[in-house]
N, C-alpha and C positions, 0 to 999 in steps of 0.2 A: 585502615587508619588514614586520616586525611594528611595529605602532604602539604607542607607550608613552603611556598615559594617566596624567596626574597626578591624584592623589587630591584631594579637596576641601580637605584640610588643607594640602597643599603649595601650592595656589593662593592661599590666604589667609595667607601667612606675615606675621608682624609686621615692619614696617619702622621704621627709626629716621629721624625727620624731622630734618634737619640745621639748618633755619632756626630753630626754637625753641631748639635747643641753642646755636647761635651767639648768639642773643639773650640767653640766660641767662649765657653766658660774658662777653659784652660788659657787661651790667649788673653782674655781680660785679666785673669789672675796674674799672669806673667807681666803684663803691662803695669799693673798697679804695684807689683813687687819691685820692678825696676825703678819706677818713679819714686817710690818710698826710699830706696837705697840712695839714689842721687840726692834727694832732699836731705837725707840724714847726713850725707858726707859734708854738705856745706854747713850744717848746724854743729858738727863736731869740732869745728875750729872755735876755740874759746875766745870770743870777742864780746866786749860790752859796747853795744851800738849806741850812738848818741840819740837823744830824744828830741822830738819836734812837735810843736803844738799844731802845726798845719800839715802834718804828714798825711798823704793820701795813698791809697793802693793804686798802683799803676798796672796796666795790662802787660803781661809778661809772655814772651814767646817760649815755646817748649825747649828750644835749644840754646837758651841764654847762657852766657859765660858769667860766672860769679867770681869776682876777684876779691879775696879776703886780704886785708892789710892789717897786720898785728901792730901793737903799739911799739914794737921793736923795729918795725919797718920791713918785715918779711912779707913777701907776696905769695899767696897760696891759692892755687886753682885746682879743683878736683883732688885735693889732698896731696898735691905735688907742689914743692916750693920752687919759685923762680927768682932769679935776680932781675933787676930792671932791664938789662939787655936781653935776656932770654925771654922775658915776658913780652917785650916788644916784638921779637922775632916770631913768637907763637901767635900774637895778635895779627901780625902781617899775613902769616899763613892762613889763619882762620878767615881774614877778610877777603883773601883771594878766592876761597871756596864759598863763603857766605857773605856777600857784600853788605847786607843789611843786618848783620849780627847784632843782637842786643847784649850790652855789657852792664852788669850791676856791680857797683863797688860797695863792698861791706868793710868799712874801716872802723877800727876800734875808736872809741871816743877820745882816747889819749894819744892817738897817732899824730905824729908831726905832719903838718900841712905839706911839707916837701915830698913825702911819700905818696900822697894823694895826687899831687901835681905830676909826679913821675908816671903814675898810671894814666892820668889824663893825657900826658904827652905821648905815651906809647899808643893810646887809642887814636890820638890825632894823626900820628905817623902812619898808623895802619888804616886810616880813613874810615874809622868806625865812629859814627855820630850818634848812635842810639845808646847813650850812656845815662844810667840812673844811679842814685845813691840810696842805700838801704838805711833806714832809721826806724826807731820805735816811736809809736805815738805816745805823747805825754798826756796821760789821763788826769794828772793832778791839777792842771791849770785850765 
């Protein structure tokens, strides 16, 4: 019976390692689950955002701080409520660690202006200058 010899090319065929592929898929899944949880935490604060005809989507960094201001004047960051003083202290600590930290202010449309100014003052004292306001785009006009 004739013997069939495999060439050197066929002996060294590339193989796909499944363990690293599973690791990458696991890490990607974990990353997207964590991102979804943090995005959901900010949406759970019941706010009615003001509408703007000229609202544009701005570039956002991954570690942004979202400060929610309710119409009663409560400051909420990552589902934790702060007073004006404790918010200022937290922002100072953050600015020491991350000098170019982005801050997004989500204020209810019925929030008094003085509460927004308190947050802006706290950002100014903490030397945070990358501050943006969150609004909804007004599609009716």
